[in-house]
TIVEXRO-5817 format. One record per residue (C-alpha): x, y, z. Coordinates in steps of 0.05 Angstrom, whole numbers, plus 32768, in hexadecimal, padded with zeros to 4 digits. Example, Ala and Ser with C-alpha at 12.3 -4.5 7.8 and 13.67 -1.06 7.14 Angstrom:
BEGIN
80F67FA6809C;81117FEB808F;
END
This chain:
BEGIN
797B7F387908;798A7F5E794C;79D27F6B795D;79C37F41799E;79B37EFE7978;79E97F0A7947;7A197F107984;7A017ECF799E;7A0E7EAC795D;7A517EC77959;7A5C7EAC799C;7A497E66798D;7A8C7E537976;7AB77E7279A9;7A887E4E79E1;7A917E0C79BB;7ADE7E1379C0;7ADA7E287A0C;7AAE7DF07A1F;7AD17DBA79F7;7B177DC97A0C;7B0E7DE97A51;7ACD7DC27A6C;7AD57D7F7A45;7B237D877A3D;7B217D7179F5;7B627D8079D0;7B5F7DBE799B;7B6B7D8C7967;7B257D737975;7B027DB4798C;7B197DE6795F;7AFE7DBD791F;7AB57DBF7941;7AC37E0E7951;7AD17E1B7908;7A937DF678F2;7A647E207920;7A857E5D7906;7A7A7E4478B6;7A2F7E3078C6;7A267E7478E9;7A457E9978AE;7A1D7E787878;79D87E6578A0;79D37EB078C8;79FC7EE078AB;79EB7EC47860;7A2D7EC37849;7A3A7E91780D;7A517E517814;7A8D7E5777E1;7AA27E99780A;7AA57E79784A;7ACE7E417825;7AFB7E737808;7B067E94784F;7B167E51786C;7B4C7E477839;7B6A7E8E7847;7B6C7E78788D;7B907E35787B;7BCB7E62785F;7BCC7E977899;7BD57E4F78C3;7C0B7E377899;7C2D7E7978A9;7C267E7078FA;7C3A7E2B78EF;7C817E3E78CF;7C887E66790D;7C777E2C793B;7CA27DFF791B;7CDF7E2E791A;7CD67E367962;7CD57DEA796F;7D157DE2793C;7D3F7E177964;7D247DF079AD;7D3A7DAC798B;7D7C7DC2796F;7D967DE179AC;7D817DA479D0;7DA37D7679A4;7DE67DA2799B;7DF07DA879E1;7DE37DEF79E1;7DA17DEC7A0A;7DC67DC87A43;7DFE7DFD7A44;7DC47E307A4E;7DA77E087A85;7DEC7E067AAB;7DF57E547A9F;7DAA7E637AB9;7DB87E347AF3;7DFE7E647B08;7DCD7E9C7AFE;7D9E7E7E7B2C;7D797E3D7B31;7D397E677B51;7D047E537B1C;7CDA7E8E7B2D;7D167EBD7B1A;7D247E937ADE;7CDD7E9E7ACD;7CE57EEB7AD4;7D237EE87AAB;7D047EBF7A6F;7CC27EC07A70;7CB77F0E7A8A;7CF27F337A6C;7D167F0A7A37;7CCC7EF87A1B;7CBE7F497A1B;7CFA7F5179F3;7CE67F1F79BF;7CA17F3B79BB;7CBA7F7C79AD;7CEA7F677971;7CB97F357951;7C757F22796F;7C3D7EF97955;7C497EC37989;7C8B7EBC7985;7CA57ECC79D0;7C817E9879EA;7C9A7E6579B5;7CDB7E7979CD;7CDA7E7F7A13;7CAE7E487A29;7CDE7E137A0B;7D107E337A2E;7CF57E2D7A76;7CDE7DEB7A62;7D2C7DD77A51;7D417DF17A9C;7D0F7DC97AC3;7CC87DE87ABF;7C8D7DBA7AB8;7C747DC57A6B;7C307DE27A8A;7C4C7E117AB1;7C7B7E2C7A7D;7C427E317A4E;7C1C7E5A7A81;7C4F7E8B7A96;7C6A7E9B7A4D;7C217EA77A35;7C0B7ED47A71;7C497EFD7A6D;7C437F087A21;7C0D7F3C7A2D;7C327F837A4B;7C667F877A14;7C2F7F6E79D7;7C0F7FB379CE;7C557FC779AF;7C6A7F857994;7C8F7F7D7951;7CA67FC17956;7C647FE67964;7C3B7FBE792D;7BFF7FBC7957;7BF98007795F;7C1C801B791C;7BF47FE778F1;7BC27FD6791F;7B9C801E7924;7BA9803078D6;7B59803078C6;7B56806478FA;7B7D809678CE;7B3A80B978AC;7B1A80C678F6;7B5880E37911;7B66810D78DC;7B15812378DC;7B2581357924;7B62815F7914;7B3E818078DD;7B01818F7908;7B2381BF793C;7B1381977970;7B3E819779AA;7B72815E799C;7BBD814E79B8;7BD081337975;7BD7814F792F;7BD781127907;7BD580C87909;7C1D80C0791B;7C0E80ED7954;7BD380C37963;7BF980837968;7C2D80A6799B;7BF680B879C7;7BCE807679C5;7C13805779D6;7C2080857A15;7BDD80737A2D;7BE7802C7A21;7C21802E7A4C;7BFC80477A86;7BC880127A7F;7BF87FDE7A81;7C247FFA7AB7;7BFC7FE17AF8;7C007F9A7AD6;7C4F7F9B7AC4;7C587FA17B0D;7C187F757B21;7C1F7F417AF3;7C677F1D7AFE;7C537F1D7B4F;7C0E7EFB7B45;7C2E7EC67B0C;7C647EB17B3A;7C2E7EA57B6F;7C027E887B3E;7C377E567B25;7C4F7E457B6F;7C047E387B85;7BF77E0A7B4A;7C387DED7B38;7C637DF37B7E;7C707DB57BA7;7C557DDD7BDA;7C147DF67BB4;7C247E407BD3;7C127E807BBA;7C467E997BE9;7C7D7E747BCF;7C787E9D7B8D;7C6A7EE57BB3;7CA87EE07BDA;7CD37EF27B99;7CAB7F347B98;7CE67F5B7B9F;7D087F417B62;7CC37F4B7B39;7CBE7F957B4D;7D0E7F987B35;7CFB7F767AF2;7CBC7FA47AEA;7CE67FE57AF6;7D207FD17AC8;7CE47FC07A94;7CC080017A9E;7CEC80397A9B;7D0B802F7A4F;7CC280187A47;7CA4805B7A59;7CD780877A3E;7CD9806A79F8;7C88806B79F9;7C8680B17A0E;7CC480C979E9;7CC980A379AC;7C8A807A7996;7C67803B7996;7CA280157975;7CD0800679A8;7CB6800B79F1;7CB97FBD79F5;7CF07FAE79D0;7D1E7FDC79EF;7D017FD17A33;7D097F8E7A33;7D4E7F877A14;7D6B7FC17A50;7D3C7F9B7A84;7D607F597A6F;7D9E7F6E7A77;7D907F977ABD;7D717F577ADD;7DA37F237AC5;7DD67F507AEA;7DAA7F5A7B25;7D9F7F117B2C;7DE77EFB7B29;7DFC7F307B5B;7DC07F197B8C;7D9A7F5C7B85;7D507F557B9D;7D547F097B9C;7D247EDE7BCC;7D4A7EC07C0C;7D367E757BF6;7D3C7E567BA9;7CF97E397B91;7CF27DFE7B65;7CC17DD57B49;7CD87D8E7B6B;7CE77D4D7B4A;7CC77D3F7B07;7CA07CFE7B1F;7C797D227B54;7C5D7D507B20;7C157D467B0D;7C097D207ACE;7BE67D5E7AA9;7C287D857AB1;7C537D637A7D;7C457D507A3E;7C6F7D307A05;7CAE7D567A1A;7CC37D387A57;7CF47D527A8C;7D267D247AAE;7D217D557AED;7D6E7D557AEC;7D867D9B7B09;7DD07D907AF8;7DE67DA67AB5;7E287DA77A90;7E417DD77A5F;7E537DB97A1A;7E687DFC7A02;7E747E487A17;7E3A7E6B7A2E;7E407E9C79F0;7E427E6479C1;7E047E4879DC;7DDC7E8479E1;7DF57E9F7999;7DB67E80797F;7D8A7EAA79AB;7DB67EE8799F;7DB17EE07952;7D667ED47954;7D607F17797B;7D937F3C794D;7D6E7F20790F;7D2A7F327928;7D427F767934;7D5F7F8378F3;7D2A7F6778CD;7CF27F8E78F1;7D0A7FD378F0;7CF27FF178AC;7D26802478AD;7D5B7FEF789F;7D3A7FD8785E;7D367F907870;7CF07F8C7883;7CD37FA77849;7D007F74781D;7CE97F377847;7CA77F447851;7C9F7F577801;7CB47F0977F2;7C717EE177F5;7C477EA977DE;7C017ECD77CF;7BC47EAF77C5;7B917EE677A3;7B497EDF779B;7B487E9A77BB;7B0A7E73779B;7AFD7EB77770;7AE97EE577A7;7B0E7F2377A1;7B0E7F3277EB;7B347EF277FD;7B7A7EF677FA;7BAF7ED37826;7BFC7ED1781F;7C357EAB7840;7C6F7EE3784B;7C9E7EAB7857;7CE37ECF785A;7CBD7F047890;7CA37ECB78BC;7CD47EC378FC;7CC57E7978F5;7CEF7E8178B6;7D1D7EB878C0;7D417EB878F6;7D207E73791A;7D307E3F78DB;7D6E7E6A78C8;7D967E677909;7D837E237914;7DAA7E1478D7;7DE57E3F78EB;7DE27E197931;7DF27DE07910;7E3D7DFF78FC;7E3D7E28793F;7E327DF27968;7E577DBF793E;7E187D8C793F;7E287D487920;7DF17D2F78E4;7DD07D05790E;7DBF7D377948;7DA77D687910;7D787D2F78EF;7D607D21793A;7D517D6D7944;7D2A7D7378FC;7D067D397905;7CEB7D42794E;7CD57D8B7934;7CB17D6878FD;7C917D367926;7C7A7D687958;7C4B7D8F791C;7C107D5C7912;7BE17D75794D;7BEE7DC4794A;7BE57DC278FF;7B9D7DA4790A;7B867DD0793B;7BA67E11791D;7B897E0478D7;7B417DFB78F4;7B4C7E42792B;7B6A7E6D78F4;7B367E5478C3;7B007E6B78FA;7B227EAB7901;7B217EBB78B4;7AD17EAD78B5;7ACD7EE078F1;7AF17F1178CF;7ACF7F0D788B;7A8F7F0778A0;7A867F4B78A4;7A977F5B785C;7A787F9E783C;7A5F7F7B77FD;7A127F6F77F5;7A217F3477CD;7A467F127800;7A247F2F783E;79DF7F3B7827;79CE7F50786A;7A017F817878;7A0B7F5E78BC;7A4A7F7778E1;7A7F7F4778E8;7A7C7F157925;7AAA7F32794C;7A937F747941;7A4A7F5E7954;7A5E7F417991;7A837F8479A6;7A497FAE7994;7A217F8079BF;7A497F8C79F6;7A4F7FD279F0;7A017FDA79E9;79FC7FBD7A35;7A427FDE7A51;7A27802A7A40;7A54805F7A6A;7A7B80227A8B;7A9E801C7A48;7AE180247A60;7AD77FEF7A8B;7AD37FBE7A52;7AF87FDE7A17;7B387FAE7A25;7B0E7F717A2D;7AF67F8079E1;7B3F7F8479CD;7B4B7F4779F2;7B107F2579CD;7B2C7F3A798A;7B787F1E799D;7B537EDE79B9;7B2C7ED17979;7B627EE77945;7BA57ED6796E;7BBE7F19795E;7BC17F607983;7BCC7F857941;7B8E7F627920;7B677F6B7959;7B707FB87957;7B677FB6790A;7B257F977922;7B047FBF7958;7B2C80007956;7AF98029792E;7AC58008795B;7AE9801F7996;7AE880647978;7AA38069795E;7A8E804D79AE;7AB7807E79CF;7A9880BB799A;7A5380A879AA;7A6380A579F7;7A8A80E879FB;7AC480C27A13;7B1080CC7A09;7B1C80A979C7;7B6580A179CE;7B5C80827A16;7B2A804B79F9;7B54804379BA;7B90803279ED;7B6580057A16;7B547FDD79D4;7BA77FDA79C7;7BB07FC87A0F;7B7B7F8E7A08;7B937F6E79CA;7BD87F6879EE;7BBA7F497A2E;7B8E7F1B79FC;7BCB7EF579EA;7BCD7ECE7A29;7B897EAD7A1C;7B8D7EAD79CB;7B877E6379AB;7BBA7E767976;7BF37E8079B0;7BD77E4779DB;7BDE7E1179A2;7C1C7E2A7989;7C3F7E2879D4;7C237DE979E0;7C467DCC79A5;7C867DE879B9;7C867DCA79FF;7C607D8679EA;7C1F7D947A09;7BEF7D8F79C5;7BAA7D8079E4;7BB47DA27A28;7B9C7DE97A0C;7B5E7DE77A2F;7B887DDE7A71;7BB07E157A61;7B777E477A48;7B547E357A94;7B917E527AB5;7BA37E8F7A89;7B5B7EAA7A8B;7B627EBD7AD1;7BA07EF27AC7;7B7E7F037A8D;7B3F7F1B7AB2;7B717F3B7AE7;7B987F5A7AAC;7B4E7F797A92;7B327F8C7AD4;7B707FBA7AE8;7B6E7FD87AA0;7B2B7FE57AA4;7B2F800C7AE8;7B6C80377ACA;7B4080407A88;7B04805D7AB6;7B2F80847ADD;7B5780A47AA0;7B1080AE7A7E;7AE680CA7AB8;7B1880E67AE3;7B5780FF7ACC;7B5081057A86;7B0B810E7A72;7B1C81537A4D;7B46812D7A18;7B22812079D6;
END
């Protein structure tokens, strides 16, 4: 069967999800099970995979989904605990004293605080933490979700202490070693050097959007959620956006070019956060007039969900700012300590897992839940328990917080089980085992990528990042997108005689930008801000900054490939 036909069959589940959620406004709880069914039927009927193997892949997806749900539950639990302890209102009071301007709050929390959390933890954690914080400050839930999803893009390539590069490109090691051994004129001596080079070029591809994205998104948010429906209201804060971008970019570039891919987002977010908070307090680069979304009773119904805002802008401090922020400080510290391999805790926690080996007897189908390493357990749930004592919460408040968090989990559980099972089928469809894949077809995502590559030809640098974005959209992970497509990107670059490290860097950047449209993240954020069932409306809005991001990256990658760096291997 031709690669074009295979690509069309592979695209059917994605198209079903898009049409149902975006076009017909179905909730993910209904759309994703049908998308999974389409993937299963395509795998069995066209790929020729055994029913038992597809069933095993589905069960593997269920196990993986449990891990994601633990993260979602932990994020919701932190929010509910702080709401009932008085800590969240104290944070709101303190933030209002820094600035009441919602645009500046969006930059401080959604852009910079989330970048630090991404650098430390990754795996959807930033949006799950930052979106509820914006919600509690008075943002419409839909606006909070869109802001945090879109801003969780440029830090993602270096998220979780560099995991998408260090782990995501591991299958390229044989190709990299062969290139070095061949005597070709390469600017890397081993896989570690190659990872650093890819990270360096990736920062330059991200650079334009690091500056453009905050300005664009503030205009986007005021256009669709502001009282005046005006782009100009958001653009008026452009000076602070540039200030924030510079504050992040300087340490981001320094660590990427001089240290490696592990710390650019983590250190950039941490230093940037301190700089822009100090700047906001001093009134540096602040817009002349403050912006607010207006009374909540004037908001459109689709902006809000089950978590209602009372529209108040006056808050009371129930404790010191330090005590109120201490849970978040502990989260950041614990994430850093448990994610840096050299400190020893990462290996210890990651090694404790519930393992499911050879599911239904298939040796290649395995899954595990590293429950201590998941951020939902440590630090989210751990810190939620510690907060009970730190904030002196009475028993009835604790019961309410846990009860509300548990009650919120129904809809995301259904949606995520189906979505991650679909991903598992996609990934497992290309198995190199003639007994399971009798036609030796490539995996479903790879079939789609090859079809696009066949059409694109020498224009491939324009499309390379979109393939990375497709991988993140399907799998919910920049790391997994790189694992799926890095070898393919290297192969395309080799065939077209394009700089390999530039095309692989575009893949890594695309995996980052794809986080803003991936179904996993959208379902998770909807759960924590009370918007379950609104996934299609969010995707309809995040797709535009995704396309803008990919266009800018495509232009930069093309210039690097054909104008500035065509001599690179």
